[in-house]
Biotite code that builds the C-alpha atoms (Angstrom):
import biotite.structure as struc

atoms = struc.array([
    struc.Atom([90.056, 120.035, 101.041], chain_id="A", res_id=1, res_name="MET", atom_name="CA", element="C"),
    struc.Atom([91.635, 116.923, 99.569], chain_id="A", res_id=2, res_name="THR", atom_name="CA", element="C"),
    struc.Atom([93.299, 114.322, 101.704], chain_id="A", res_id=3, res_name="GLU", atom_name="CA", element="C"),
    struc.Atom([97.085, 114.090, 101.326], chain_id="A", res_id=4, res_name="PRO", atom_name="CA", element="C"),
    struc.Atom([98.351, 110.941, 99.655], chain_id="A", res_id=5, res_name="GLU", atom_name="CA", element="C"),
    struc.Atom([101.209, 108.980, 101.211], chain_id="A", res_id=6, res_name="PRO", atom_name="CA", element="C"),
    struc.Atom([104.493, 109.708, 99.437], chain_id="A", res_id=7, res_name="LEU", atom_name="CA", element="C"),
    struc.Atom([106.668, 107.215, 101.296], chain_id="A", res_id=8, res_name="ASP", atom_name="CA", element="C"),
    struc.Atom([108.753, 110.104, 102.607], chain_id="A", res_id=9, res_name="LEU", atom_name="CA", element="C"),
    struc.Atom([109.572, 111.022, 106.160], chain_id="A", res_id=10, res_name="LEU", atom_name="CA", element="C"),
    struc.Atom([108.362, 114.453, 107.249], chain_id="A", res_id=11, res_name="ASP", atom_name="CA", element="C"),
    struc.Atom([111.979, 115.532, 107.547], chain_id="A", res_id=12, res_name="THR", atom_name="CA", element="C"),
    struc.Atom([112.690, 114.391, 103.979], chain_id="A", res_id=13, res_name="ASP", atom_name="CA", element="C"),
    struc.Atom([109.706, 116.337, 102.683], chain_id="A", res_id=14, res_name="TYR", atom_name="CA", element="C"),
    struc.Atom([110.756, 119.425, 104.658], chain_id="A", res_id=15, res_name="ALA", atom_name="CA", element="C"),
    struc.Atom([114.232, 119.123, 103.142], chain_id="A", res_id=16, res_name="ALA", atom_name="CA", element="C"),
    struc.Atom([112.718, 119.041, 99.652], chain_id="A", res_id=17, res_name="LEU", atom_name="CA", element="C"),
    struc.Atom([110.699, 122.180, 100.266], chain_id="A", res_id=18, res_name="ILE", atom_name="CA", element="C"),
    struc.Atom([113.804, 123.952, 101.584], chain_id="A", res_id=19, res_name="ALA", atom_name="CA", element="C"),
    struc.Atom([115.631, 123.257, 98.324], chain_id="A", res_id=20, res_name="THR", atom_name="CA", element="C"),
    struc.Atom([113.570, 124.866, 95.544], chain_id="A", res_id=21, res_name="ASP", atom_name="CA", element="C"),
    struc.Atom([110.786, 122.281, 95.785], chain_id="A", res_id=22, res_name="TYR", atom_name="CA", element="C"),
    struc.Atom([107.379, 123.522, 94.633], chain_id="A", res_id=23, res_name="ASP", atom_name="CA", element="C"),
    struc.Atom([104.445, 121.588, 96.148], chain_id="A", res_id=24, res_name="PRO", atom_name="CA", element="C"),
    struc.Atom([102.042, 123.309, 93.734], chain_id="A", res_id=25, res_name="ASN", atom_name="CA", element="C"),
    struc.Atom([103.956, 121.914, 90.767], chain_id="A", res_id=26, res_name="LEU", atom_name="CA", element="C"),
    struc.Atom([103.824, 118.476, 92.382], chain_id="A", res_id=27, res_name="GLU", atom_name="CA", element="C"),
    struc.Atom([100.032, 118.740, 92.617], chain_id="A", res_id=28, res_name="ARG", atom_name="CA", element="C"),
    struc.Atom([99.795, 119.736, 88.949], chain_id="A", res_id=29, res_name="LEU", atom_name="CA", element="C"),
    struc.Atom([101.975, 116.821, 87.886], chain_id="A", res_id=30, res_name="ILE", atom_name="CA", element="C"),
    struc.Atom([99.877, 114.415, 89.946], chain_id="A", res_id=31, res_name="ARG", atom_name="CA", element="C"),
    struc.Atom([96.708, 115.882, 88.448], chain_id="A", res_id=32, res_name="ALA", atom_name="CA", element="C"),
    struc.Atom([98.174, 115.152, 85.003], chain_id="A", res_id=33, res_name="ALA", atom_name="CA", element="C"),
    struc.Atom([98.208, 111.463, 85.909], chain_id="A", res_id=34, res_name="GLY", atom_name="CA", element="C"),
    struc.Atom([101.690, 110.771, 87.278], chain_id="A", res_id=35, res_name="GLU", atom_name="CA", element="C"),
    struc.Atom([102.086, 108.588, 90.343], chain_id="A", res_id=36, res_name="SER", atom_name="CA", element="C"),
    struc.Atom([102.730, 110.364, 93.661], chain_id="A", res_id=37, res_name="PRO", atom_name="CA", element="C"),
    struc.Atom([106.302, 109.039, 93.676], chain_id="A", res_id=38, res_name="ARG", atom_name="CA", element="C"),
    struc.Atom([107.054, 110.205, 90.127], chain_id="A", res_id=39, res_name="ASP", atom_name="CA", element="C"),
    struc.Atom([105.436, 113.580, 90.838], chain_id="A", res_id=40, res_name="ALA", atom_name="CA", element="C"),
    struc.Atom([107.844, 114.121, 93.731], chain_id="A", res_id=41, res_name="VAL", atom_name="CA", element="C"),
    struc.Atom([110.838, 113.105, 91.612], chain_id="A", res_id=42, res_name="VAL", atom_name="CA", element="C"),
    struc.Atom([109.793, 115.225, 88.616], chain_id="A", res_id=43, res_name="LEU", atom_name="CA", element="C"),
    struc.Atom([109.155, 118.254, 90.816], chain_id="A", res_id=44, res_name="THR", atom_name="CA", element="C"),
    struc.Atom([112.569, 117.859, 92.410], chain_id="A", res_id=45, res_name="ARG", atom_name="CA", element="C"),
    struc.Atom([114.173, 117.528, 88.977], chain_id="A", res_id=46, res_name="LEU", atom_name="CA", element="C"),
    struc.Atom([112.521, 120.757, 87.802], chain_id="A", res_id=47, res_name="VAL", atom_name="CA", element="C"),
    struc.Atom([113.719, 122.545, 90.931], chain_id="A", res_id=48, res_name="GLY", atom_name="CA", element="C"),
    struc.Atom([117.281, 121.392, 90.349], chain_id="A", res_id=49, res_name="LEU", atom_name="CA", element="C"),
    struc.Atom([117.184, 122.329, 86.666], chain_id="A", res_id=50, res_name="ALA", atom_name="CA", element="C"),
    struc.Atom([116.117, 125.900, 87.447], chain_id="A", res_id=51, res_name="GLN", atom_name="CA", element="C"),
    struc.Atom([119.464, 126.775, 88.955], chain_id="A", res_id=52, res_name="LYS", atom_name="CA", element="C"),
    struc.Atom([122.850, 126.598, 87.260], chain_id="A", res_id=53, res_name="PRO", atom_name="CA", element="C"),
    struc.Atom([124.612, 123.282, 87.785], chain_id="A", res_id=54, res_name="LEU", atom_name="CA", element="C"),
    struc.Atom([128.047, 124.720, 88.469], chain_id="A", res_id=55, res_name="GLU", atom_name="CA", element="C"),
    struc.Atom([129.743, 122.281, 90.799], chain_id="A", res_id=56, res_name="THR", atom_name="CA", element="C"),
    struc.Atom([130.377, 118.563, 90.713], chain_id="A", res_id=57, res_name="GLU", atom_name="CA", element="C"),
    struc.Atom([128.045, 118.200, 93.712], chain_id="A", res_id=58, res_name="GLU", atom_name="CA", element="C"),
    struc.Atom([125.243, 119.973, 91.807], chain_id="A", res_id=59, res_name="ASP", atom_name="CA", element="C"),
    struc.Atom([125.658, 117.560, 88.895], chain_id="A", res_id=60, res_name="TRP", atom_name="CA", element="C"),
    struc.Atom([125.801, 114.539, 91.180], chain_id="A", res_id=61, res_name="GLN", atom_name="CA", element="C"),
    struc.Atom([122.574, 115.584, 92.894], chain_id="A", res_id=62, res_name="GLU", atom_name="CA", element="C"),
    struc.Atom([120.878, 116.168, 89.520], chain_id="A", res_id=63, res_name="PHE", atom_name="CA", element="C"),
    struc.Atom([122.043, 112.792, 88.201], chain_id="A", res_id=64, res_name="GLU", atom_name="CA", element="C"),
    struc.Atom([120.893, 111.046, 91.401], chain_id="A", res_id=65, res_name="ALA", atom_name="CA", element="C"),
    struc.Atom([117.384, 112.482, 91.043], chain_id="A", res_id=66, res_name="VAL", atom_name="CA", element="C"),
    struc.Atom([117.352, 111.671, 87.316], chain_id="A", res_id=67, res_name="TRP", atom_name="CA", element="C"),
    struc.Atom([118.362, 108.102, 88.195], chain_id="A", res_id=68, res_name="GLY", atom_name="CA", element="C"),
    struc.Atom([115.365, 107.799, 90.531], chain_id="A", res_id=69, res_name="LYS", atom_name="CA", element="C"),
    struc.Atom([113.109, 108.766, 87.662], chain_id="A", res_id=70, res_name="LEU", atom_name="CA", element="C"),
    struc.Atom([114.593, 106.089, 85.428], chain_id="A", res_id=71, res_name="GLU", atom_name="CA", element="C"),
    struc.Atom([114.481, 103.370, 88.094], chain_id="A", res_id=72, res_name="SER", atom_name="CA", element="C"),
    struc.Atom([111.550, 101.709, 89.778], chain_id="A", res_id=73, res_name="ASP", atom_name="CA", element="C"),
    struc.Atom([112.766, 102.415, 93.330], chain_id="A", res_id=74, res_name="GLU", atom_name="CA", element="C"),
])
């Protein structure tokens, strides 16, 4: 079994991600492809958001916020 890598997330933040269409298996695949742990989390979240229709302003704001994290070095 591999050791988990620190993601700079609180356990509650990670639990919230999983509760909202977050796929830890996809995150592992993205990390295995060479992305940083942080970018793997952001990309996985972005894929989860893109899989559902973005119908409300709040949906779009959430999508844009995650996209912004990918473009920034936060």
